[in-house]
N, CA and C atoms as an extended XYZ file, in Angstrom:
543
Properties=species:S:1:pos:R:3:atomname:S:1:resname:S:1:resid:I:1 pbc="F F F"
N         0.943       -1.198       -0.130 N   ASP     1
C        -0.063       -0.030        0.105 CA  ASP     1
C         0.875        1.235       -0.020 C   ASP     1
N         0.943        1.887       -1.171 N   ALA     2
C         1.932        3.163       -1.211 CA  ALA     2
C         1.433        4.128       -0.294 C   ALA     2
N         0.066        4.405       -0.015 N   ALA     3
C        -0.144        5.320        0.999 CA  ALA     3
C         0.167        5.128        2.464 C   ALA     3
N         0.618        4.018        2.677 N   ALA     4
C         1.099        3.645        4.035 CA  ALA     4
C         2.291        4.488        4.556 C   ALA     4
N         3.013        5.061        3.446 N   ILE     5
C         3.968        5.936        3.910 CA  ILE     5
C         3.832        7.118        4.577 C   ILE     5
N         2.502        7.640        4.411 N   PHE     6
C         2.039        8.679        5.188 CA  PHE     6
C         1.681        8.322        6.600 C   PHE     6
N         1.529        7.235        7.018 N   ASP     7
C         1.343        6.788        8.388 CA  ASP     7
C         2.586        6.312        9.065 C   ASP     7
N         3.738        6.672        8.644 N   LEU     8
C         5.079        6.401        9.142 CA  LEU     8
C         5.911        7.662        9.330 C   LEU     8
N         6.779        7.608       10.352 N   THR     9
C         7.456        8.792       10.688 CA  THR     9
C         8.723        8.625        9.566 C   THR     9
N         9.384        9.932        9.507 N   LEU    10
C        10.609        9.877        8.639 CA  LEU    10
C        11.647        8.894        9.081 C   LEU    10
N        11.788        8.818       10.529 N   ASP    11
C        12.879        7.942       10.915 CA  ASP    11
C        12.519        6.501       10.645 C   ASP    11
N        11.307        6.100       10.705 N   GLU    12
C        10.827        4.859       10.322 CA  GLU    12
C        10.942        4.579        8.835 C   GLU    12
N        10.822        5.493        8.039 N   VAL    13
C        10.819        5.288        6.397 CA  VAL    13
C        12.408        5.169        6.193 C   VAL    13
N        13.329        5.917        6.767 N   LEU    14
C        14.728        5.987        6.421 CA  LEU    14
C        15.508        4.927        7.208 C   LEU    14
N        14.950        3.981        8.001 N   GLN    15
C        15.766        2.906        8.725 CA  GLN    15
C        16.519        1.997        7.744 C   GLN    15
N        17.718        1.684        8.089 N   PRO    16
C        18.334        0.761        7.130 CA  PRO    16
C        17.746       -0.622        7.014 C   PRO    16
N        17.257       -0.891        8.037 N   GLU    17
C        16.579       -2.308        7.990 CA  GLU    17
C        15.005       -2.120        7.882 C   GLU    17
N        14.363       -2.917        7.099 N   PRO    18
C        12.930       -2.795        6.796 CA  PRO    18
C        12.302       -3.024        8.285 C   PRO    18
N        10.981       -2.309        8.479 N   LEU    19
C        10.492       -2.521        9.720 CA  LEU    19
C         9.695       -3.831        9.653 C   LEU    19
N         9.602       -4.416       10.817 N   THR    20
C         8.723       -5.500       10.787 CA  THR    20
C         7.429       -5.149       11.506 C   THR    20
N         6.496       -5.893       10.983 N   ALA    21
C         5.092       -5.535       11.383 CA  ALA    21
C         4.598       -4.045       11.044 C   ALA    21
N         5.038       -3.676        9.913 N   VAL    22
C         4.672       -2.356        9.394 CA  VAL    22
C         3.192       -2.403        9.059 C   VAL    22
N         2.542       -3.363        8.737 N   ASP    23
C         1.162       -3.431        8.309 CA  ASP    23
C         0.379       -3.190        9.722 C   ASP    23
N         0.718       -3.750       10.783 N   ALA    24
C         0.048       -3.520       12.154 CA  ALA    24
C         0.157       -2.210       12.478 C   ALA    24
N         1.339       -1.601       12.386 N   LEU    25
C         1.603       -0.139       12.751 CA  LEU    25
C         0.857        0.885       11.933 C   LEU    25
N         0.672        0.623       10.671 N   VAL    26
C        -0.062        1.396        9.917 CA  VAL    26
C        -1.548        1.325       10.132 C   VAL    26
N        -2.027       -0.074       10.338 N   THR    27
C        -3.532       -0.131       10.735 CA  THR    27
C        -3.852        0.553       12.069 C   THR    27
N        -3.046        0.453       13.074 N   GLN    28
C        -3.125        1.056       14.385 CA  GLN    28
C        -3.105        2.585       14.150 C   GLN    28
N        -2.228        3.061       13.422 N   ARG    29
C        -2.176        4.701       13.181 CA  ARG    29
C        -3.444        5.110       12.373 C   ARG    29
N        -3.891        4.187       11.380 N   ARG    30
C        -4.945        4.625       10.798 CA  ARG    30
C        -6.301        4.564       11.685 C   ARG    30
N        -6.476        3.629       12.506 N   GLN    31
C        -7.531        3.412       13.446 CA  GLN    31
C        -7.564        4.721       14.430 C   GLN    31
N        -6.235        5.126       14.875 N   ARG    32
C        -6.329        6.108       15.795 CA  ARG    32
C        -6.643        7.400       15.131 C   ARG    32
N        -6.257        7.778       13.922 N   ARG    33
C        -6.684        8.836       13.133 CA  ARG    33
C        -8.176        9.088       12.830 C   ARG    33
N        -8.797        7.739       12.560 N   ALA    34
C       -10.245        7.672       12.393 CA  ALA    34
C       -10.969        8.105       13.537 C   ALA    34
N       -10.443        7.637       14.841 N   HIS    35
C       -10.999        8.008       16.113 CA  HIS    35
C       -10.848        9.512       16.381 C   HIS    35
N        -9.591        9.905       16.158 N   TYR    36
C        -9.502       11.481       16.345 CA  TYR    36
C       -10.471       12.159       15.525 C   TYR    36
N       -10.861       11.776       14.387 N   GLU    37
C       -11.641       12.500       13.429 CA  GLU    37
C       -12.965       12.710       13.982 C   GLU    37
N       -13.400       11.686       14.968 N   THR    38
C       -14.671       11.733       15.516 CA  THR    38
C       -14.890       12.550       16.672 C   THR    38
N       -13.645       13.341       16.927 N   LEU    39
C       -13.607       14.196       18.154 CA  LEU    39
C       -13.500       15.636       17.748 C   LEU    39
N       -13.804       16.615       18.527 N   ARG    40
C       -13.821       18.086       18.469 CA  ARG    40
C       -12.981       18.707       19.487 C   ARG    40
N       -11.928       19.494       19.276 N   VAL    41
C       -11.238       20.159       20.451 CA  VAL    41
C       -11.989       21.688       20.388 C   VAL    41
N       -12.282       22.211       21.615 N   PRO    42
C       -12.878       23.456       21.708 CA  PRO    42
C       -11.943       24.465       21.018 C   PRO    42
N       -12.386       25.488       20.413 N   PRO    43
C       -11.650       26.473       19.855 CA  PRO    43
C       -10.690       27.394       20.825 C   PRO    43
N       -11.176       27.332       21.966 N   VAL    44
C       -10.286       28.195       23.101 CA  VAL    44
C       -10.520       27.262       24.272 C   VAL    44
N        -9.254       27.011       25.035 N   PHE    45
C        -9.226       26.354       26.215 CA  PHE    45
C        -7.829       26.746       26.923 C   PHE    45
N        -8.034       26.442       28.396 N   ILE    46
C        -6.875       26.619       29.259 CA  ILE    46
C        -6.473       25.335       29.698 C   ILE    46
N        -5.339       24.881       29.654 N   GLY    47
C        -4.788       23.726       30.124 CA  GLY    47
C        -5.270       22.522       29.223 C   GLY    47
N        -5.628       21.494       29.757 N   ARG    48
C        -5.935       20.272       29.030 CA  ARG    48
C        -7.408       20.612       28.317 C   ARG    48
N        -7.598       20.524       27.172 N   PRO    49
C        -8.990       20.617       26.422 CA  PRO    49
C        -9.820       19.469       26.825 C   PRO    49
N       -11.175       19.683       26.923 N   THR    50
C       -12.042       18.799       26.914 CA  THR    50
C       -12.623       18.546       25.611 C   THR    50
N       -12.499       17.295       25.211 N   VAL    51
C       -12.885       17.032       23.755 CA  VAL    51
C       -14.172       16.506       23.799 C   VAL    51
N       -15.020       16.649       22.602 N   SER    52
C       -16.336       16.296       22.608 CA  SER    52
C       -16.558       15.456       21.270 C   SER    52
N       -17.695       14.751       21.103 N   PRO    53
C       -17.830       14.089       19.962 CA  PRO    53
C       -18.047       15.104       18.753 C   PRO    53
N       -17.691       14.886       17.567 N   ALA    54
C       -17.744       15.790       16.502 CA  ALA    54
C       -19.204       15.886       16.174 C   ALA    54
N       -19.652       17.092       15.908 N   ALA    55
C       -21.114       17.360       15.669 CA  ALA    55
C       -21.487       16.885       14.370 C   ALA    55
N       -22.712       16.363       14.285 N   THR    56
C       -23.210       15.863       12.971 CA  THR    56
C       -24.036       16.925       12.558 C   THR    56
N       -24.342       17.083       11.256 N   PRO    57
C       -25.219       18.104       10.893 CA  PRO    57
C       -26.568       18.035       11.524 C   PRO    57
N       -27.150       19.059       12.254 N   ALA    58
C       -28.335       19.142       12.940 CA  ALA    58
C       -29.515       19.595       12.111 C   ALA    58
N       -29.264       20.132       10.989 N   GLY    59
C       -30.331       20.754       10.135 CA  GLY    59
C       -30.334       22.299       10.312 C   GLY    59
N       -31.334       22.861        9.931 N   ASN    60
C       -31.475       24.339        9.680 CA  ASN    60
C       -32.274       24.969       10.844 C   ASN    60
N       -32.379       26.204       10.735 N   GLY    61
C       -33.204       26.878       11.859 CA  GLY    61
C       -32.544       26.866       13.248 C   GLY    61
N       -31.262       26.518       13.423 N   ALA    62
C       -30.581       26.543       14.609 CA  ALA    62
C       -30.228       27.987       15.126 C   ALA    62
N       -30.518       28.882       14.299 N   GLY    63
C       -30.097       30.273       14.603 CA  GLY    63
C       -29.101       30.744       13.821 C   GLY    63
N       -28.862       32.163       13.631 N   ASP    64
C       -27.848       32.546       12.732 CA  ASP    64
C       -26.325       32.359       13.581 C   ASP    64
N       -25.376       32.525       12.760 N   LEU    65
C       -24.013       32.313       13.294 CA  LEU    65
C       -23.322       33.543       13.424 C   LEU    65
N       -22.508       33.674       14.624 N   ARG    66
C       -21.643       34.713       14.656 CA  ARG    66
C       -20.072       34.248       14.794 C   ARG    66
N       -19.269       35.124       14.138 N   GLY    67
C       -17.834       34.659       14.327 CA  GLY    67
C       -16.969       35.899       14.325 C   GLY    67
N       -15.810       35.659       13.914 N   VAL    68
C       -14.916       36.866       13.756 CA  VAL    68
C       -14.976       37.332       12.352 C   VAL    68
N       -15.085       38.642       12.085 N   ALA    69
C       -14.983       39.198       10.721 CA  ALA    69
C       -13.524       39.423       10.324 C   ALA    69
N       -13.165       38.652        9.287 N   VAL    70
C       -11.791       38.700        9.075 CA  VAL    70
C       -11.579       39.167        7.587 C   VAL    70
N       -12.608       39.014        6.575 N   SER    71
C       -12.337       39.469        5.225 CA  SER    71
C       -13.844       40.179        4.705 C   SER    71
N       -13.790       41.467        4.489 N   PRO    72
C       -14.875       42.000        4.346 CA  PRO    72
C       -15.706       41.709        2.990 C   PRO    72
N       -17.003       41.860        3.009 N   GLY    73
C       -17.839       41.614        1.756 CA  GLY    73
C       -19.062       40.811        2.130 C   GLY    73
N       -20.009       40.877        1.400 N   ILE    74
C       -21.249       40.197        1.778 CA  ILE    74
C       -21.566       39.355        0.452 C   ILE    74
N       -21.842       38.013        0.820 N   VAL    75
C       -22.233       37.048       -0.369 CA  VAL    75
C       -23.433       36.258        0.011 C   VAL    75
N       -24.402       35.880       -0.870 N   GLU    76
C       -25.459       35.072       -0.639 CA  GLU    76
C       -25.123       33.917       -1.616 C   GLU    76
N       -25.497       32.663       -1.055 N   GLY    77
C       -25.222       31.662       -2.005 CA  GLY    77
C       -25.525       30.366       -1.233 C   GLY    77
N       -25.378       29.195       -2.015 N   PRO    78
C       -25.547       27.838       -1.505 CA  PRO    78
C       -24.302       27.309       -0.699 C   PRO    78
N       -24.458       26.766        0.456 N   ALA    79
C       -23.447       26.266        1.304 CA  ALA    79
C       -22.875       24.971        0.694 C   ALA    79
N       -21.569       24.842        0.824 N   ARG    80
C       -20.953       23.426        0.404 CA  ARG    80
C       -20.089       23.161        1.698 C   ARG    80
N       -20.535       22.143        2.526 N   VAL    81
C       -19.948       21.784        3.787 CA  VAL    81
C       -19.034       20.545        3.374 C   VAL    81
N       -17.808       20.932        3.842 N   ILE    82
C       -16.792       19.943        3.397 CA  ILE    82
C       -15.892       19.597        4.650 C   ILE    82
N       -15.740       18.181        5.033 N   THR    83
C       -14.974       17.858        6.274 CA  THR    83
C       -13.430       17.395        6.002 C   THR    83
N       -13.313       17.001        4.618 N   ASP    84
C       -12.023       16.554        4.553 CA  ASP    84
C       -11.629       16.981        3.081 C   ASP    84
N       -10.724       17.779        2.770 N   PRO    85
C       -10.349       18.139        1.389 CA  PRO    85
C        -9.819       17.022        0.561 C   PRO    85
N        -9.297       16.202        1.215 N   SER    86
C        -8.646       14.915        0.415 CA  SER    86
C        -9.746       14.065       -0.046 C   SER    86
N       -10.870       14.047        0.426 N   GLN    87
C       -12.004       13.175        0.055 CA  GLN    87
C       -12.996       13.771       -0.738 C   GLN    87
N       -12.852       15.190       -1.167 N   GLU    88
C       -13.575       15.840       -2.127 CA  GLU    88
C       -13.146       15.569       -3.514 C   GLU    88
N       -14.126       15.066       -4.392 N   THR    89
C       -13.807       15.057       -5.786 CA  THR    89
C       -14.444       15.932       -6.701 C   THR    89
N       -15.356       16.595       -6.247 N   ARG    90
C       -16.076       17.631       -7.060 CA  ARG    90
C       -15.630       18.957       -6.610 C   ARG    90
N       -15.065       19.865       -7.595 N   PRO    91
C       -14.691       21.281       -7.307 CA  PRO    91
C       -15.908       22.127       -6.745 C   PRO    91
N       -15.577       23.119       -5.963 N   ILE    92
C       -16.626       24.136       -5.724 CA  ILE    92
C       -16.997       24.764       -6.953 C   ILE    92
N       -18.497       24.828       -6.999 N   ASP    93
C       -19.193       25.482       -8.056 CA  ASP    93
C       -19.129       26.907       -7.792 C   ASP    93
N       -19.188       27.758       -8.945 N   PRO    94
C       -19.225       29.145       -8.716 CA  PRO    94
C       -20.457       29.656       -8.027 C   PRO    94
N       -20.112       30.376       -7.057 N   GLY    95
C       -21.198       31.059       -5.995 CA  GLY    95
C       -21.353       30.217       -4.895 C   GLY    95
N       -20.654       29.049       -4.661 N   GLU    96
C       -21.007       28.224       -3.383 CA  GLU    96
C       -19.985       28.847       -2.436 C   GLU    96
N       -20.532       28.749       -1.015 N   ILE    97
C       -19.819       29.191        0.093 CA  ILE    97
C       -19.360       27.931        0.805 C   ILE    97
N       -17.915       27.842        0.965 N   LEU    98
C       -17.285       26.801        1.592 CA  LEU    98
C       -17.536       26.952        3.056 C   LEU    98
N       -17.823       25.836        3.824 N   VAL    99
C       -18.189       25.865        5.244 CA  VAL    99
C       -17.122       24.549        5.607 C   VAL    99
N       -16.410       24.761        6.583 N   CYS   100
C       -15.528       23.679        7.091 CA  CYS   100
C       -15.094       24.011        8.441 C   CYS   100
N       -14.475       22.965        9.149 N   HIS   101
C       -14.127       23.310       10.492 CA  HIS   101
C       -12.915       24.165       10.560 C   HIS   101
N       -11.764       24.101        9.916 N   VAL   102
C       -10.608       24.702        9.790 CA  VAL   102
C        -9.901       24.494        8.565 C   VAL   102
N        -9.018       25.374        8.196 N   THR   103
C        -8.187       25.187        6.835 CA  THR   103
C        -6.697       25.163        7.034 C   THR   103
N        -6.117       24.587        6.194 N   ASP   104
C        -4.677       24.612        6.183 CA  ASP   104
C        -4.352       24.747        4.631 C   ASP   104
N        -3.085       24.677        4.126 N   PRO   105
C        -2.816       24.738        2.794 CA  PRO   105
C        -3.396       23.876        1.909 C   PRO   105
N        -3.777       22.707        2.410 N   SER   106
C        -4.376       21.559        1.661 CA  SER   106
C        -5.674       22.056        1.094 C   SER   106
N        -6.379       22.959        1.701 N   TRP   107
C        -7.601       23.362        1.341 CA  TRP   107
C        -7.633       24.517        0.201 C   TRP   107
N        -6.546       24.957       -0.269 N   MET   108
C        -6.434       26.138       -1.298 CA  MET   108
C        -7.104       25.816       -2.546 C   MET   108
N        -7.072       24.514       -3.190 N   THR   109
C        -7.743       24.140       -4.485 CA  THR   109
C        -9.222       24.345       -4.280 C   THR   109
N        -9.812       24.147       -3.138 N   LEU   110
C       -11.182       24.366       -2.839 CA  LEU   110
C       -11.475       25.791       -2.486 C   LEU   110
N       -10.693       26.592       -1.831 N   MET   111
C       -10.994       27.745       -1.487 CA  MET   111
C       -10.914       28.743       -2.613 C   MET   111
N       -10.082       28.303       -3.555 N   ILE   112
C       -10.014       29.405       -4.860 CA  ILE   112
C       -11.284       29.528       -5.639 C   ILE   112
N       -12.095       28.547       -5.606 N   GLY   113
C       -13.413       28.525       -6.193 CA  GLY   113
C       -14.518       29.168       -5.557 C   GLY   113
N       -14.335       29.284       -4.203 N   ALA   114
C       -15.532       29.583       -3.294 CA  ALA   114
C       -15.799       31.093       -3.432 C   ALA   114
N       -16.977       31.500       -3.237 N   ALA   115
C       -17.492       32.545       -3.084 CA  ALA   115
C       -17.281       33.393       -1.731 C   ALA   115
N       -17.296       32.614       -0.802 N   ALA   116
C       -17.106       33.113        0.451 CA  ALA   116
C       -16.592       31.809        1.427 C   ALA   116
N       -16.026       31.999        2.701 N   LEU   117
C       -15.635       31.046        3.387 CA  LEU   117
C       -16.044       31.210        4.819 C   LEU   117
N       -16.620       30.057        5.428 N   VAL   118
C       -16.938       30.122        6.852 CA  VAL   118
C       -16.413       28.846        7.737 C   VAL   118
N       -15.764       29.083        8.713 N   THR   119
C       -15.090       28.128        9.608 CA  THR   119
C       -15.588       27.990       10.864 C   THR   119
N       -15.425       26.881       11.518 N   ASP   120
C       -15.863       26.725       12.977 CA  ASP   120
C       -14.772       27.366       13.809 C   ASP   120
N       -13.549       27.225       13.359 N   VAL   121
C       -12.288       27.523       14.225 CA  VAL   121
C       -11.476       28.615       13.412 C   VAL   121
N       -10.915       29.675       14.130 N   GLY   122
C       -10.028       30.499       13.459 CA  GLY   122
C        -9.902       31.833       14.187 C   GLY   122
N        -9.024       32.690       13.693 N   SER   123
C        -8.889       34.043       14.079 CA  SER   123
C        -8.458       34.870       13.071 C   SER   123
N        -8.004       36.229       13.214 N   VAL   124
C        -7.669       37.103       12.277 CA  VAL   124
C        -6.306       36.797       11.504 C   VAL   124
N        -5.525       35.839       12.163 N   ILE   125
C        -4.309       35.500       11.626 CA  ILE   125
C        -4.357       34.051       11.310 C   ILE   125
N        -5.414       33.345       11.128 N   SER   126
C        -5.603       31.903       11.001 CA  SER   126
C        -5.278       31.822        9.384 C   SER   126
N        -5.146       30.757        8.927 N   HIS   127
C        -4.947       30.279        7.420 CA  HIS   127
C        -6.080       30.832        6.643 C   HIS   127
N        -7.329       30.522        7.127 N   ALA   128
C        -8.694       30.688        6.436 CA  ALA   128
C        -8.646       32.348        6.347 C   ALA   128
N        -8.389       32.929        7.312 N   ALA   129
C        -8.387       34.526        7.228 CA  ALA   129
C        -7.512       35.084        6.232 C   ALA   129
N        -6.151       34.647        6.186 N   ILE   130
C        -5.199       35.169        5.390 CA  ILE   130
C        -5.571       34.758        3.852 C   ILE   130
N        -5.903       33.460        3.713 N   ALA   131
C        -6.173       32.973        2.535 CA  ALA   131
C        -7.227       33.921        1.823 C   ALA   131
N        -8.390       33.974        2.558 N   ALA   132
C        -9.598       34.687        1.953 CA  ALA   132
C        -9.278       36.176        1.574 C   ALA   132
N        -8.603       36.791        2.686 N   ARG   133
C        -8.121       38.150        2.104 CA  ARG   133
C        -7.176       38.150        0.884 C   ARG   133
N        -6.412       37.183        0.632 N   GLU   134
C        -5.578       37.266       -0.366 CA  GLU   134
C        -6.447       36.899       -1.599 C   GLU   134
N        -7.559       36.114       -1.559 N   LEU   135
C        -8.355       35.757       -2.501 CA  LEU   135
C        -9.474       36.872       -2.819 C   LEU   135
N        -9.730       37.785       -1.976 N   GLY   136
C       -10.634       38.801       -2.066 CA  GLY   136
C       -11.969       38.360       -1.791 C   GLY   136
N       -12.240       37.300       -0.966 N   ILE   137
C       -13.495       36.757       -0.838 CA  ILE   137
C       -14.018       37.071        0.612 C   ILE   137
N       -15.213       37.336        0.975 N   PRO   138
C       -15.634       37.471        2.505 CA  PRO   138
C       -15.327       36.165        3.262 C   PRO   138
N       -15.183       36.251        4.564 N   CYS   139
C       -14.677       35.275        5.238 CA  CYS   139
C       -15.273       35.395        6.767 C   CYS   139
N       -15.859       34.549        7.431 N   VAL   140
C       -16.170       34.566        8.847 CA  VAL   140
C       -15.423       33.324        9.472 C   VAL   140
N       -14.734       33.489       10.453 N   VAL   141
C       -14.039       32.301       11.134 CA  VAL   141
C       -14.560       32.348       12.509 C   VAL   141
N       -14.243       31.231       13.141 N   GLY   142
C       -14.609       31.030       14.574 CA  GLY   142
C       -16.098       31.063       14.998 C   GLY   142
N       -16.855       30.422       14.106 N   THR   143
C       -18.171       30.315       14.275 CA  THR   143
C       -18.589       29.212       15.507 C   THR   143
N       -17.578       28.274       15.615 N   GLU   144
C       -17.575       27.193       16.613 CA  GLU   144
C       -18.745       26.162       15.988 C   GLU   144
N       -19.771       26.410       15.370 N   ARG   145
C       -20.752       25.463       15.092 CA  ARG   145
C       -21.153       25.461       13.678 C   ARG   145
N       -20.640       26.018       12.757 N   ALA   146
C       -21.034       26.193       11.246 CA  ALA   146
C       -21.338       24.603       10.860 C   ALA   146
N       -20.259       23.859       10.861 N   THR   147
C       -20.474       22.560       10.318 CA  THR   147
C       -21.441       21.579       10.843 C   THR   147
N       -21.896       22.117       12.152 N   ALA   148
C       -22.777       21.381       12.785 CA  ALA   148
C       -24.322       21.714       12.481 C   ALA   148
N       -24.549       23.008       11.967 N   VAL   149
C       -25.739       23.519       11.716 CA  VAL   149
C       -26.110       23.736       10.088 C   VAL   149
N       -25.019       23.826        9.413 N   VAL   150
C       -25.252       24.091        8.003 CA  VAL   150
C       -25.204       22.764        7.165 C   VAL   150
N       -26.109       22.558        6.371 N   ARG   151
C       -25.980       21.408        5.358 CA  ARG   151
C       -25.610       21.931        3.920 C   ARG   151
N       -24.833       21.223        3.185 N   SER   152
C       -24.590       21.677        1.815 CA  SER   152
C       -26.105       21.944        1.043 C   SER   152
N       -26.003       23.091        0.511 N   GLY   153
C       -27.147       23.318       -0.447 CA  GLY   153
C       -28.046       24.435        0.331 C   GLY   153
N       -27.812       24.619        1.661 N   ASP   154
C       -28.499       25.619        2.465 CA  ASP   154
C       -28.030       26.965        1.717 C   ASP   154
N       -28.892       27.961        1.705 N   ARG   155
C       -28.748       29.231        1.260 CA  ARG   155
C       -28.170       29.954        2.384 C   ARG   155
N       -27.073       30.678        2.308 N   LEU   156
C       -26.505       31.452        3.360 CA  LEU   156
C       -26.210       32.732        2.820 C   LEU   156
N       -26.170       33.797        3.877 N   ARG   157
C       -25.659       35.089        3.649 CA  ARG   157
C       -24.666       35.410        4.619 C   ARG   157
N       -23.371       35.493        4.029 N   VAL   158
C       -22.151       35.723        4.667 CA  VAL   158
C       -21.858       37.223        4.603 C   VAL   158
N       -21.585       37.770        5.808 N   ASP   159
C       -21.108       39.231        5.899 CA  ASP   159
C       -19.710       39.290        6.607 C   ASP   159
N       -18.690       39.240        5.754 N   GLY   160
C       -17.289       39.175        6.318 CA  GLY   160
C       -16.926       40.507        6.969 C   GLY   160
N       -17.786       41.487        6.988 N   GLY   161
C       -17.463       42.725        7.542 CA  GLY   161
C       -17.851       42.798        8.939 C   GLY   161
N       -19.036       42.057        9.264 N   THR   162
C       -19.638       42.011       10.607 CA  THR   162
C       -19.446       40.735       11.279 C   THR   162
N       -19.098       39.795       10.669 N   GLY   163
C       -18.797       38.461       11.211 CA  GLY   163
C       -20.075       37.599       11.398 C   GLY   163
N       -21.172       37.700       10.647 N   THR   164
C       -22.365       37.150       10.740 CA  THR   164
C       -22.614       36.238        9.505 C   THR   164
N       -23.376       35.163        9.843 N   VAL   165
C       -23.732       34.223        8.840 CA  VAL   165
C       -25.215       33.934        9.023 C   VAL   165
N       -25.969       34.334        8.051 N   VAL   166
C       -27.491       34.153        8.254 CA  VAL   166
C       -27.967       32.960        7.529 C   VAL   166
N       -28.556       32.044        8.400 N   LEU   167
C       -28.979       30.726        7.966 CA  LEU   167
C       -30.511       30.845        7.540 C   LEU   167
N       -31.042       29.924        6.648 N   PRO   168
C       -32.309       29.883        6.302 CA  PRO   168
C       -33.157       29.592        7.630 C   PRO   168
N       -34.486       30.131        7.665 N   HIS   169
C       -35.394       29.528        8.506 CA  HIS   169
C       -35.887       28.339        8.102 C   HIS   169
N       -36.496       27.608        9.097 N   GLU   170
C       -37.081       26.278        8.657 CA  GLU   170
C       -38.211       26.515        7.691 C   GLU   170
N       -39.085       27.385        7.646 N   SER   171
C       -40.019       27.679        6.557 CA  SER   171
C       -39.395       27.989        5.194 C   SER   171
N       -38.244       28.398        5.268 N   GLU   172
C       -37.588       28.727        3.769 CA  GLU   172
C       -36.977       27.577        3.303 C   GLU   172
N       -36.784       26.520        4.011 N   VAL   173
C       -35.983       25.429        3.482 CA  VAL   173
C       -37.081       24.316        2.742 C   VAL   173
N       -36.603       24.104        1.335 N   THR   174
C       -37.537       23.323        0.782 CA  THR   174
C       -36.634       22.116        0.193 C   THR   174
N       -35.244       22.130       -0.054 N   SER   175
C       -34.474       21.248       -0.427 CA  SER   175
C       -33.075       21.273        0.156 C   SER   175
N       -32.337       20.069        0.433 N   HIS   176
C       -30.977       20.205        0.809 CA  HIS   176
C       -30.092       19.936       -0.227 C   HIS   176
N       -30.428       19.800       -1.294 N   GLY   177
C       -29.483       19.422       -2.515 CA  GLY   177
C       -28.921       20.899       -3.100 C   GLY   177
N       -27.895       20.697       -3.825 N   PRO   178
C       -27.167       21.884       -4.278 CA  PRO   178
C       -28.155       22.756       -5.063 C   PRO   178
N       -28.051       24.020       -4.901 N   THR   179
C       -28.789       24.935       -5.530 CA  THR   179
C       -27.899       25.948       -6.429 C   THR   179
N       -28.683       26.662       -7.228 N   SER   180
C       -28.005       27.553       -8.041 CA  SER   180
C       -28.017       28.976       -7.393 C   SER   180
N       -27.041       29.763       -7.453 N   PRO   181
C       -27.023       31.083       -6.731 CA  PRO   181
C       -28.017       31.988       -7.430 C   PRO   181
């Protein structure tokens, strides 16, 4: 399995003798990663954080979101909730608003096509904030629960100047499939 190299440390890969039981080690690390992906660390904590189960989408009407305004502008459009950029096979459609937990450089190919960006975690100097300003798209970070309350296809209004994300009300929701802007 060529992808197993990503589950090994550099020292393990560069050992002069081949590792014994490498399959068991890779399996254990993949299981640990899968477990970690089911957990969420709070965006702010002192000392040892209290982890909680990762939220599952709870639907609409859960109230509007507030976060940190990091890149100004107002955009309305359909949401695209993505939890893992490596598992995403379809590019962001024009006008879609990317909603995710947090970003790093691996998210850039998706961010480039987004009309706006909303994250659960972040600050004015987070990767999402800096990238959004460079791309010139509105961005709200630090909402804490966007990925838990927004579904792909929900129509959002993102105001990157005030840090607000307006969600559709229950009566306004007719479909959760992708919509056109």
